[in-house]
N, C-alpha and C positions, 0 to 999 in steps of 0.2 A: 510881755517881755518880762524878762526877770533881770534884778540889777545882781550885779556884783558887791557884796558884803569886803569890808578890807578892817584891820585890826591898824592901826599906829600901836607902835611902838612900845610908847608909853600906857596906853591902854590893856593889850597885854599885860604888861610889870602889873598897872593895878588889878586887872581880875587876877592875877595870881596869888597876889596879897591875900583874897577872900577863900581862894580855894579850900586853904588848911583848915578855919572854922564854921565856913558858909558853902559845903560843895551843891547842899540843894539850892540856895539861894541863887549863886551862881550859875547853876546849871540852867533856870529858871529864867534870867538875865541875856544868855546866849542862844537858848532857846530863842527870846521875845527881839532878839539882832538878826537871828536867821530869817524870822518873818518880815523885816526887814528888805530883804531881799525884793519880794512879792508885793510889799505896802509898806511903800519909805516915809510914807505919813500916816501911821492910825492916828486913831482917838487919843489914844496914851501918850500921846508925843505933841511938842510943842514947837512954835518958832520961836530961836531963840538971835534976835538981832535983821533973822532975812529968814526966807520960808523956805530953804536949802540950808541953813544954818538948824538945828532941831536937838532937842532935850526928849528924851523917851524915861517914862517913869514902867520901872521895871518890879513891882516890889517895895521890895525901900530902896532898891537902887536909882538911882539916877544915869543915864548911857548919854555922851554928848559924840553926836555926829553930821555931817557936811555932803550930800548929795553933789555929786559935781559930775554930770552927764548920766553915765550911767552903773554909775561905785558910789556905794554909800562907803565914809570912809570916818570910822568908828575912834575917834582921841582921846575919849576919855569916861572912866568907867568909877563912879565912886558910890558907896554906902551911903545911905542918910542916918543919922540919927536916931534911934529906938526912945522912945518915952517909957519911962517906968513909975 
């Protein structure tokens, strides 16, 4: 069974902010989020206070989401710092 993935408005706004300077990175994040429909608890995700509240690592990005029944709700997308 495949779950439905929805993006909260805040997450959409955050993702749009990364589009201009890192379209390939953002594309990889969106692909990783799409895969949550089939596997909402992949190895690169970690519980964040409860088993259904999760943090996903996708390259240098972090995605916060919640599993609610048959829905994966993405509520935060952020980019980590790079080391120089």
